[in-house]
N, C-alpha and C positions, 0 to 999 in steps of 0.2 A: 532568636537572637539572645534572650535572657539567659537560656540554657548554655550557650556558647560562652558567654561572659562568666557565668558561674563556673563553668569547667576551666576557664583560663585562671579564675582567681583560685580554685582548689589546686591547679597545677603550680601556681605561684606559691602558695602555701606549702605543697609538698617539696618543692626546690628550697624554700627557705628552712624547713624542718630537716631536710636531708643535710644542709649545710651547717646546721647547729651542732656545736659541740656538747656531748654529754657531760654533765658535771657531777662528779661523784660526791659533792658536798651537798647537792641539792636532794632534798627528799622527793621521791616520785609522788606527784599528785594526780588524782584522778578527775580530769576536767568535769565530768558529769556530777561529781560530789561538790562542785562549786556552784552549780546552777540549781535554783529551786523552782518548784512548780509554780510558784507565784511570779516570779520572773518571767518564765515562758508565758504564762497567761497574759501578762502585761504586754509583752512584745506581740503576741497574738491579737491582742486587743487594738494595739496601735496599727498593726498592719491590717486589721479587719479579716483576720483569718482565725477561726477556731483552733485553739490549742487543745482542746478536750481529746483524749485518747492518744495524745503525743506522748512518746515514751523516749527516754534518752537512749542514744546509741553511741557506743565509743567506735571511732574509726582511727585505724592506723594510718597515719600520714607521715611519710618519710620515717625518721628515727623516733618520731613522737606520736602522741595519741591525742585526738581531738574528741569533742562531744557534739553530736548533732542532736538537738531537741527542739521540736517545733521549728520555729523559724531563725533559731539561734545556732551558730557552730562557734565553739570557743575551744581555743587550743592554748596550752600552758607552756611556757618556755620555747616559743617557736623561733626566738632570736637570740644569738650570742651577743655579747657586748659590742664586738665589732659591727654585727648586723644592725643593732640598735643605733649606733652611731651614724652608720651610713643612712638609716631610715631618716634621721633629722637633718640630713645634709641634702636630701633629694630636692632638685630644683623644680620637680614636677609640681605645677600649681593645684593638682587633684590631692594633695596632701596638705593638711593644716594642723598646726599645733593646737592643742585642746588643754587649757589650764583647769586646775581644780580636779584632776582625775589622776590618781597615784602621783607618783614622783615626776611623770612626764608622760605625755600621750600625743598621739597622732591619729588624725582621722583621715580616711582615704575615700573619695568618691569615685566610683567606677561608672560613669555614664548615667548617673542616677538610677541604675539597676541593682547595684550591690555596694555595700559600704562596708569598711573595715575600720576598727578602732584597735590600735595597738598601744598597750600600757606598760610602763615599766614601774614596778614596785620593789625598791631596793634591788637586789640581784636577779630578780625573777621578772619575766614578761608574760603577757598574755595577749592573745588577739581574739577579738569578737567580729564574726562576720554575720551580717543580716542582709537579707534580699530586700531591697527597697520596693514597697508595693507600687503596682502600677497606679499611675496618676499622682504619686507623690514624688518628692524630691529627697535627695540625700540630706540637704540642709533641713528639711522640715522633720526628717526622721532621726537627726543627729541627737535630739534630747533622749531618744530611746536607747541609743547606744551608751550614752553617758550613764543612764539609770543603770543598765545592766553592769557596766564596769565598775560604778561606785559600789554595787553590791558585792563584787568580787574582790575589790582591792583589800578590804580588812581580812579576808580569809587568806591573803598572801602576806600580810605583815607579820 
């Protein structure tokens, strides 16, 4: 079941990225350059999975690129301005606003199996996807998402 949900989330990211408009004014960023080994180890420690030996892998998702490194998947600029505005209007109770991260942020709980945190920093957006460890909840793991996002925000300012 966990694999099916992860596949659905990745499909959703693919659809979102494919719908994103390419901005000529935005410099291309390599998502793997925004993550650090320390962040990857911290997430691995929180999920009780060793990050030793994990290496960053860039993945083509729709029109964009994501980075899979250990338990983290990071995508830069997965949403257009319109996509971001729609995200904030979702009536789905699995999305919640998160203060203190970037200019605006939303956390999404997918059945306590996978979580996503989308953050807006000026004109840029990024999404962090992390598999919620068995026996944990998205609410309990949310501080880990926030730690990762807060480390990335200054790099996009």
